C-alpha positions in Angstrom: -8.0 10.5 -13.8 -6.9 14.1 -13.2 -10.4 15.5 -14.0 -12.2 13.7 -11.1 -14.2 16.0 -8.8 -13.4 16.1 -5.1 -15.0 13.1 -3.6 -15.5 14.5 -0.1 -18.7 16.5 -0.8 -20.4 15.8 2.5 -22.0 18.5 4.4 -20.4 19.6 7.6 -23.3 18.2 9.7 -22.9 14.7 8.2 -19.2 15.0 8.7 -19.7 15.7 12.3 -21.5 12.3 12.7 -18.5 10.4 11.4 -16.2 8.7 13.8 -12.5 9.5 13.8 -11.8 6.1 12.2 -14.3 6.9 9.4 -12.7 10.4 8.9 -9.3 8.8 8.7 -10.4 6.3 6.1 -11.9 9.0 4.0 -8.7 11.1 4.3 -6.6 8.1 3.4 -8.8 7.5 0.3 -8.4 11.1 -0.7 -4.7 10.9 -0.3 -4.6 7.8 -2.5 -6.7 9.6 -5.1 -4.5 12.7 -5.1 -1.4 10.5 -5.3 -2.8 9.0 -8.5 -3.6 12.4 -9.9 0.0 13.5 -9.2 1.3 10.4 -10.9 -0.8 11.1 -13.9 0.5 14.7 -14.1 4.2 13.8 -13.7 4.9 13.0 -17.3 3.2 16.3 -18.4 5.4 18.2 -15.9 8.5 16.6 -17.3 7.5 17.6 -20.8 6.8 21.2 -19.7 10.2 21.4 -18.0 11.9 20.1 -21.2 10.0 22.6 -23.3 11.0 25.5 -21.0 14.7 24.5 -21.1 14.5 24.4 -24.9 12.8 27.8 -25.1 15.4 29.3 -22.7 18.2 27.9 -24.8 16.7 29.2 -28.0 16.1 32.7 -26.5 19.7 32.8 -25.4 20.9 31.7 -28.8 18.7 34.3 -30.5 20.0 37.1 -28.2 23.6 36.0 -28.9 23.0 36.0 -32.7 21.3 39.4 -32.4 24.2 40.9 -30.4 26.7 39.4 -32.8 25.0 41.0 -35.9 23.8 44.2 -34.2 20.1 43.4 -34.0 18.1 44.0 -30.8 
């Protein structure tokens, strides 16, 4: 879920004890987790973009009507 905390909360000293392979595995796991978060957020991003387009169109229409009837 998008509200998960960062899983890599190891201290720098314990991280230094990891092999390159272990670091790579942790990084790959974090990339997979972040990919899932992005996938979860994608529909919300699309909804926001749709709302922004509708608001921009309404503002443009409101300005056009205001200009036509002398309102500012």
